[in-house]
N, C-alpha and C positions, 0 to 999 in steps of 0.2 A: 355158782349157786344153782342148785337143782330144784325145780318147781314142777310137780307132776311128772310127766314122762320126758320133759325136755330140760335143756340147760341154757341158762342165759349166756350169751356170748361174752359180755363184759359187765362186771359189777365193780365200779370204782368207789372206794371209800376214803374220805379224807376228813378225819375228825367226825363231826356230826353230819357231814354231807355224804349222801349215798346217791350214786347215779347208775341207773340201769340202762344198758345199751344193747340193742339187738342189731345184728348185721345180716343183710340179705344180698344175694347176687341175682341180677336179672339177666338171664341168658337167652340167646336166640330160641324162638319157638316156644317160649314159656310166657305165662301171663305176668303182668306187673305184680311184684311180691308185696306191694303196699298193704293190702287188706290182710294177708296172712301175717305179715310182720306186726301190724297193729294189734291183731288178736293175740298173737303169741306174747308180745311184750306186755300187753295188758295183764295177762296171767302172772307173769313174773313180777310186775310192779305191785299187783294186789298182794302177792305173797310177802313182799318186802314192806308193805304198808306205805308205798310211795304214790304220789299223785301226778308224777311226770317222769319222762324218760326220753331217750333218743333212739331213733330208728335210722340206721345208715343203709342206704340202698346203692349198691354199686352196679351201674349199667354196663354190662359186658357184651351187649348185643353188637353185632357187626354194623359198621357204618355210622357209629356215633361220633360226634365232634370231639375234639380234645377235652380232657377232663376239666381243664381250667375254664372252658367255655360252657360246659353243661352243669357244673356244680352249683347247687342252690339249696337254700334252707327254707322250709315251709313249716307251718304248724298244723297238726291234725289232732283230732280227738280219737282216743281208742274206744272200743266198744263199751268200756266201763266209764267213759267220760274223763279219762286222764289226758292231760296235755302232753303231746308228743312232738318233739322237734324232729322233723323228717329231713335228713340230709341226703340229697341225691347227687351222686358223683359218677 
């Protein structure tokens, strides 16, 4: 799905259920992509008329513990007040 100048990474539809998912990678020397991801996903969700979505952040910085030790799920609000499940892996 294209909204504005960007493209949503994943848009899953199953009957009446639509789930918008944005993927970001956190690399060495770069800031945490959380704020950018929330803002970007907020625009996509607004275009779909959705009040919630998922943001998946892959931490590819060097020196991180194994993925099974660092994976967690939190909830955040997008700039537009949408509920976002933030999965950090």
